[in-house]
Wavefront OBJ file of the C-alpha trace (Angstrom):
o trace
v 109.710 104.928 66.804
v 108.059 105.619 69.978
v 104.494 104.200 70.399
v 101.966 106.226 71.618
v 102.002 105.129 74.934
v 104.146 103.637 77.020
v 102.190 100.180 78.151
v 102.003 99.389 74.592
v 105.961 98.774 74.828
v 105.197 95.904 77.392
v 104.850 92.672 75.211
v 103.006 91.120 78.603
v 100.367 93.965 78.318
v 100.084 93.958 74.299
v 99.891 90.028 74.750
v 97.220 90.039 77.776
v 95.270 92.631 76.183
v 95.009 91.030 72.942
v 93.917 87.649 74.975
v 90.857 89.848 76.867
v 89.397 91.577 73.555
v 89.343 87.522 72.085
v 87.618 86.029 74.952
v 85.507 89.237 75.454
v 82.403 87.430 73.592
v 82.580 84.176 75.110
v 79.323 81.888 76.559
v 78.840 80.817 79.945
v 80.262 77.661 79.680
v 83.585 78.969 77.924
v 83.931 81.240 81.384
v 83.180 78.319 83.432
v 85.866 76.466 81.903
v 88.677 78.875 81.877
v 87.848 79.625 85.359
v 87.992 75.672 86.635
v 90.985 75.346 84.368
v 92.754 78.345 86.318
v 91.712 78.240 89.765
v 92.971 74.233 89.536
v 96.152 75.654 87.957
v 96.497 78.234 90.842
v 95.803 76.105 93.686
v 98.022 73.469 92.454
v 100.872 76.014 92.095
v 100.425 77.224 95.786
v 100.060 73.773 97.244
v 103.328 72.283 95.191
v 105.400 75.164 95.729
v 104.423 77.145 99.088
v 104.406 75.705 102.310
v 101.795 78.660 103.460
v 99.295 77.049 101.762
v 100.350 73.675 101.885
v 99.686 73.442 105.589
v 96.252 75.700 105.422
v 95.283 72.989 102.590
v 96.571 69.634 104.888
v 94.814 71.371 107.967
v 91.424 71.829 105.866
v 91.682 68.037 104.445
v 91.717 69.327 100.967
v 93.897 69.096 97.930
v 94.007 70.355 94.213
v 92.647 67.262 93.230
v 89.538 67.628 94.846
v 88.531 70.574 92.904
v 86.744 69.385 89.956
v 84.068 71.996 89.559
v 83.484 75.511 90.356
v 81.479 74.373 93.408
v 83.916 72.695 94.832
v 85.847 75.777 95.561
v 83.669 76.053 98.771
v 85.763 73.525 99.974
v 89.081 75.568 99.750
v 89.617 77.791 103.124
v 89.440 81.215 103.673
v 92.583 83.297 103.447
v 92.775 86.908 105.253
v 94.769 90.421 105.299
v 96.071 88.862 108.792
v 97.163 86.035 106.928
v 99.189 87.324 104.646
v 100.776 90.010 106.698
v 101.934 87.520 109.580
v 103.148 84.914 107.096
v 103.491 86.613 103.627
v 107.124 84.476 102.876
v 105.548 81.199 103.030
v 102.604 82.226 100.839
v 104.820 83.628 98.116
v 107.533 82.802 95.787
v 109.309 85.359 94.834
v 111.328 86.095 91.529
v 114.228 87.683 90.201
v 111.631 90.289 88.727
v 109.026 90.371 91.461
v 108.760 93.693 93.760
v 107.341 94.229 97.200
v 104.802 96.493 97.393
v 102.330 97.449 100.182
v 98.640 98.568 101.110
v 96.906 99.524 104.132
v 93.371 99.143 101.781
v 90.203 100.410 102.546
v 90.376 98.380 106.163
v 93.241 99.770 107.938
v 94.814 96.663 107.975
v 98.207 97.312 106.398
v 99.767 94.158 104.537
v 102.377 93.871 101.961
v 102.881 91.221 99.278
v 105.164 90.389 95.893
v 104.257 90.588 92.454
v 105.731 90.466 88.958
v 106.278 92.270 86.446
v 104.142 90.148 84.055
v 101.586 89.880 86.789
v 101.417 93.856 86.895
v 101.052 94.135 83.221
v 98.173 91.970 83.309
v 96.956 94.189 85.742
v 97.369 97.347 84.005
v 96.090 95.553 80.937
v 92.795 94.320 82.707
v 91.800 97.909 83.540
v 92.413 99.257 79.949
v 90.075 96.440 78.754
v 87.405 97.688 80.795
v 88.458 101.256 79.764
v 88.279 99.659 75.981
v 84.568 99.599 76.316
v 83.835 103.026 76.699
v 85.819 104.665 74.270
v 89.169 105.050 75.923
v 92.161 104.154 73.881
v 96.140 104.153 74.598
v 97.499 107.561 73.634
v 94.259 109.315 74.759
v 94.982 112.949 76.551
v 94.158 112.331 79.689
v 93.789 115.018 83.061
v 94.503 113.574 86.063
v 93.110 114.347 89.570
v 94.144 111.722 92.314
v 96.198 111.624 95.411
v 99.371 112.490 93.747
v 102.427 114.456 95.305
v 103.780 116.496 92.793
v 106.953 118.846 93.280
v 106.290 121.505 91.184
v 105.235 125.398 91.799
v 101.794 124.681 90.089
v 101.486 121.259 91.029
v 101.352 119.748 87.678
v 103.402 117.192 85.870
v 103.119 116.317 82.481
v 104.099 112.781 81.576
v 104.686 112.305 77.881
v 104.734 108.432 77.701
v 100.964 108.328 78.841
v 100.303 111.470 77.394
v 98.723 112.499 80.625
v 98.706 116.181 82.604
v 98.772 114.965 86.158
v 97.464 117.674 88.436
v 97.747 117.182 92.872
v 95.002 117.372 94.306
v 96.913 118.184 97.888
v 96.807 121.904 97.264
v 93.522 121.730 95.927
v 91.990 125.612 96.829
v 90.124 127.450 94.472
v 93.746 129.110 93.020
v 95.059 125.855 92.079
v 92.087 124.687 90.570
v 91.931 127.554 88.680
v 95.619 126.729 87.572
v 94.256 123.309 86.611
v 91.501 124.518 84.361
v 93.683 126.968 82.208
v 96.708 124.291 81.791
v 93.350 122.043 80.628
v 92.334 124.295 78.005
v 95.643 124.746 76.522
v 95.998 120.670 76.927
v 92.565 119.724 75.953
v 92.399 116.431 77.340
v 90.097 113.475 76.384
v 89.278 112.459 78.998
v 89.436 112.841 82.974
v 90.769 110.310 85.633
v 90.342 110.724 89.209
v 88.665 109.794 92.704
v 85.043 110.445 92.907
v 85.637 112.808 95.550
v 88.291 114.737 93.836
v 86.051 115.033 90.618
v 83.690 116.266 92.615
v 85.643 119.031 94.400
v 86.868 120.221 91.018
v 83.276 119.802 89.306
v 82.064 122.045 92.106
v 84.918 124.536 91.904
v 83.949 125.050 88.100
v 79.894 125.050 88.913
v 80.606 127.766 91.677
v 82.760 130.005 89.882
v 81.064 129.590 86.336
v 84.050 129.004 84.668
v 84.531 126.926 81.448
v 86.370 123.826 81.234
v 87.089 121.941 77.628
v 84.900 118.988 76.288
v 85.752 115.603 77.213
v 84.631 112.377 76.069
v 84.472 110.959 79.925
v 85.680 110.243 83.281
v 87.383 107.341 84.611
v 86.836 106.680 88.434
v 88.320 104.496 90.830
v 89.553 103.849 94.305
v 86.233 105.174 95.759
v 83.028 104.426 95.388
v 81.628 106.419 92.661
v 77.574 107.924 94.301
v 74.974 109.144 92.320
v 74.740 112.408 93.321
v 78.680 113.019 92.080
v 77.980 111.642 89.009
v 75.074 114.029 88.405
v 77.143 116.899 88.931
v 79.743 115.658 86.365
v 77.005 115.325 83.893
v 75.963 118.823 84.718
v 79.280 120.792 84.370
v 81.370 118.453 81.824
v 77.705 117.825 79.771
v 75.166 115.334 79.835
v 76.286 113.261 77.259
v 79.806 112.413 78.598
v 80.546 108.322 80.067
v 81.363 108.073 83.057
v 82.871 104.987 84.259
v 83.502 103.345 87.400
v 85.795 100.084 88.377
v 86.384 98.156 91.503
v 89.719 96.556 92.167
v 92.600 96.529 94.966
v 96.160 96.116 95.059
v 95.314 92.059 96.055
v 94.993 91.887 92.300
v 92.317 89.051 92.911
v 88.903 90.771 91.511
v 88.221 93.413 89.283
v 84.969 94.749 88.040
v 83.961 97.412 85.858
v 81.312 99.373 84.040
v 80.147 97.995 80.826
v 79.044 100.423 77.474
v 75.332 100.218 78.310
v 75.133 100.011 82.127
v 76.051 101.324 85.224
v 76.577 98.169 87.171
v 79.611 96.548 87.665
v 80.704 93.937 85.310
v 83.229 90.989 86.990
v 86.179 90.045 85.158
v 86.420 86.299 84.923
v 89.659 86.170 83.158
v 91.253 88.278 85.938
v 89.752 86.569 89.674
v 87.289 83.698 90.266
v 85.077 85.953 92.241
v 82.346 84.377 94.922
v 79.572 86.997 96.699
v 78.758 85.407 100.224
v 76.621 86.396 102.891
v 77.145 86.582 106.748
v 76.657 82.357 106.582
v 79.124 82.256 103.765
v 76.699 81.168 101.650
v 76.457 82.160 98.012
v 74.400 85.541 97.513
v 72.248 84.482 94.112
v 69.068 86.860 95.194
v 69.219 90.486 93.134
v 69.415 93.154 95.896
v 71.121 91.098 98.623
v 74.522 91.903 99.693
v 77.522 89.876 100.008
v 81.000 89.965 101.041
v 83.494 90.090 97.922
v 85.888 86.582 98.448
v 88.179 86.550 94.885
v 90.696 83.695 93.668
v 93.628 85.849 91.511
v 93.626 83.993 88.338
v 96.917 86.147 87.768
v 98.698 86.248 90.849
v 101.588 83.690 91.298
v 104.230 85.535 92.967
v 101.985 86.041 96.082
v 98.676 83.952 95.250
v 95.140 84.746 96.651
v 93.002 81.952 96.938
v 89.327 82.650 98.377
v 90.743 85.835 99.735
v 88.154 87.882 102.065
v 88.650 91.325 100.624
v 86.038 92.683 103.634
v 84.149 94.841 100.705
v 80.656 94.393 100.389
v 78.259 94.381 96.834
v 74.941 94.399 95.922
v 74.326 91.462 93.729
v 72.399 92.245 90.867
v 72.852 88.883 88.323
v 74.595 86.692 86.482
v 74.767 88.259 82.742
v 74.172 91.416 81.580
v 71.128 91.972 79.219
v 72.201 94.912 77.464
v 75.846 94.075 76.164
v 75.021 90.234 76.610
v 78.240 89.536 78.603
v 77.659 85.765 81.245
v 79.438 87.689 83.814
v 78.762 88.480 87.368
v 76.838 91.808 87.914
v 77.088 93.946 90.787
v 74.683 97.034 91.750
v 77.182 98.816 93.732
v 79.989 98.184 95.833
v 79.973 98.890 99.282
v 83.382 98.950 100.593
v 85.919 102.050 100.699
v 82.961 104.232 101.623
v 84.529 107.719 100.831
v 85.855 109.385 103.676
v 87.323 112.790 103.655
v 89.605 114.915 106.072
v 89.077 118.623 106.296
v 91.835 120.854 106.745
v 92.611 124.088 108.540
v 92.099 125.904 105.255
v 88.972 123.873 104.173
v 91.281 121.430 101.468
v 89.596 117.696 101.367
v 91.705 115.166 101.467
v 90.659 111.645 100.415
v 91.892 108.681 102.680
v 92.351 107.501 99.863
v 95.514 109.251 99.597
v 97.003 108.080 102.628
v 97.539 104.461 101.699
v 101.164 104.055 101.443
v 102.652 101.671 98.503
v 106.545 101.467 100.620
v 107.321 99.935 104.201
v 105.600 102.758 105.748
v 103.058 100.821 107.521
v 105.235 97.657 108.036
v 105.789 97.555 111.619
v 102.171 98.872 112.555
v 99.333 95.540 113.107
v 96.489 98.156 112.175
v 95.531 102.158 112.173
v 92.828 104.326 111.740
v 92.382 107.916 111.288
v 90.198 110.213 113.884
v 88.934 113.756 112.975
v 87.078 115.386 116.003
v 87.719 119.071 114.231
v 88.758 121.269 111.685
v 92.394 121.300 110.727
v 93.376 118.323 113.046
v 93.215 114.439 112.836
v 94.900 111.966 114.950
v 96.794 108.933 113.572
v 95.576 105.670 116.196
v 97.906 102.435 115.508
v 98.270 99.011 117.037
v 102.169 98.425 116.527
v 104.151 95.552 115.957
v 106.940 94.731 118.450
v 109.492 95.819 115.931
v 107.773 99.783 116.063
v 110.282 102.071 117.697
v 110.897 105.917 118.385
v 112.450 106.006 114.858
v 109.551 104.344 113.147
v 107.193 106.582 114.708
v 109.270 109.420 113.413
v 109.198 108.291 109.525
v 105.787 107.098 109.751
v 104.660 110.755 111.327
v 107.083 112.111 108.549
v 105.336 110.676 105.776
v 101.902 111.084 106.592
v 101.913 114.655 107.329
v 104.069 115.128 103.908
v 100.691 113.463 102.335
v 98.640 115.820 104.719
v 99.949 119.430 104.108
v 100.709 121.614 106.566
v 97.152 122.895 107.136
v 96.690 120.161 109.362
v 98.083 119.040 112.692
v 98.755 115.150 113.079
v 98.316 113.593 116.553
v 99.855 110.417 116.905
v 98.324 107.764 119.107
v 99.516 104.459 120.277
v 96.760 102.262 121.075
v 96.023 98.400 121.944
v 93.348 97.708 119.335
v 91.053 99.396 117.020
v 87.502 98.041 117.471
v 85.421 96.709 114.171
v 82.045 98.137 113.106
v 79.417 96.140 113.184
v 79.277 94.403 110.119
v 83.355 93.257 111.035
v 85.425 96.200 109.048
v 87.923 98.325 110.095
v 86.621 102.102 109.840
v 89.953 104.111 108.275
v 88.566 107.202 108.997
v 86.080 108.383 111.543
v 84.777 111.861 110.899
v 82.782 113.741 113.537
v 82.694 116.835 111.660
v 79.190 117.569 110.300
v 80.323 118.303 106.073
v 78.768 120.435 103.788
v 80.357 117.717 101.384
v 78.053 115.113 102.827
v 75.073 113.768 100.787
v 72.265 111.621 102.531
v 73.591 108.699 100.736
v 76.943 108.531 102.489
v 74.649 108.122 105.764
v 73.343 104.677 104.687
v 75.740 102.242 104.547
v 74.769 99.111 103.691
v 75.125 95.836 106.243
v 75.144 91.949 105.714
l 1 2 3 4 5 6 7 8 9 10 11 12 13 14 15 16 17 18 19 20 21 22 23 24 25 26 27 28 29 30 31 32 33 34 35 36 37 38 39 40 41 42 43 44 45 46 47 48 49 50 51 52 53 54 55 56 57 58 59 60 61 62 63 64 65 66 67 68 69 70 71 72 73 74 75 76 77 78 79 80 81 82 83 84 85 86 87 88 89 90 91 92 93 94 95 96 97 98 99 100 101 102 103 104 105 106 107 108 109 110 111 112 113 114 115 116 117 118 119 120 121 122 123 124 125 126 127 128 129 130 131 132 133 134 135 136 137 138 139 140 141 142 143 144 145 146 147 148 149 150 151 152 153 154 155 156 157 158 159 160 161 162 163 164 165 166 167 168 169 170 171 172 173 174 175 176 177 178 179 180 181 182 183 184 185 186 187 188 189 190 191 192 193 194 195 196 197 198 199 200 201 202 203 204 205 206 207 208 209 210 211 212 213 214 215 216 217 218 219 220 221 222 223 224 225 226 227 228 229 230 231 232 233 234 235 236 237 238 239 240 241 242 243 244 245 246 247 248 249 250 251 252 253 254 255 256 257 258 259 260 261 262 263 264 265 266 267 268 269 270 271 272 273 274 275 276 277 278 279 280 281 282 283 284 285 286 287 288 289 290 291 292 293 294 295 296 297 298 299 300 301 302 303 304 305 306 307 308 309 310 311 312 313 314 315 316 317 318 319 320 321 322 323 324 325 326 327 328 329 330 331 332 333 334 335 336 337 338 339 340 341 342 343 344 345 346 347 348 349 350 351 352 353 354 355 356 357 358 359 360 361 362 363 364 365 366 367 368 369 370 371 372 373 374 375 376 377 378 379 380 381 382 383 384 385 386 387 388 389 390 391 392 393 394 395 396 397 398 399 400 401 402 403 404 405 406 407 408 409 410 411 412 413 414 415 416 417 418 419 420 421 422 423 424 425 426 427 428 429 430 431 432 433 434 435 436 437 438 439 440 441 442 443 444 445 446 447 448 449
């Protein structure tokens, strides 16, 4: 007999989910001991099997046995997207079941990595563990508004093994949203899963058109920062009692953080990664309200281990435990990386740059890239080419980006020597010159280190 949810057919998923449930009430000393044991395991594995890490640690005169406490982790050198991008093979140990995936992330620095099926199963189970806090269970019915390219006449696809109705947000005009709304009345989802920007556009349509939507338990938001004004609209449209959940994570699988049952603060999952929040001088942030860069050591990735990995994402520190749920986890007030960015098409569609993050080889021949919108219906793709970039690659990249953007926007390709960093040392994925009605004052006030 088929189980209610495809992930439950994976023994690695089930085993890790059970472990997370059993350790959810750990005390601080248990959390710290687990993290120390597993940081040492990952560091020892990397030093013994990967020539890239051995050379890096030897250059900084540090060995695995030097890590006797979590404070000793600061003796390890940092790693970066550029380091993995340029030296991936020497920092990876491929296995028979490992797969190569790529991400441009929020910083515009494309990078590849290897991950195994077991590692990805832990990733999925870790996210599900966080969803469980707010009542979600495998097999719950969900409607999905994310960056999905769905080749069907109505832009929808029902995926039985996950019991979810996936709705493309590439064609997100009022006619298409009305089709989604009508299908939802028939489908009656328990949850909405979405990019906050996609959920906001859909909720705005429902409010403006005064159309009803089936009652849901809550919304599971990811891949972009969830802004307060968006959450307010969600509660206005879908009901004041719904639970709105958001989490922070990335393809590198080094840090994962999400809301708890009671608060809208990010709880860093300690079984998943050892996470430091560092100020501009690379010192630990310990004062609530201060900002730091998220630097993470994955405790689940061995195929391509990420050790003291500089994510270039920022978070606002809140504390070392939650007074509401009791978990002794690092807390963030909010995450300031991945500032929500939108491209406006000629017909008025809003395309989130999260949708343009390819997970194939599209960006393998590019060092850096950035989108720039000066006028409605047009966008420039600036890129710094690698030596392997050629006309065929250019044509392929153009076709894939254009396919994601749609027919109602003109795409220009512009090769450049470099893409300057922002004042806080980040690559902005989108330079948006338009004065969008979608904008909100909070979007205009990014925090800085």
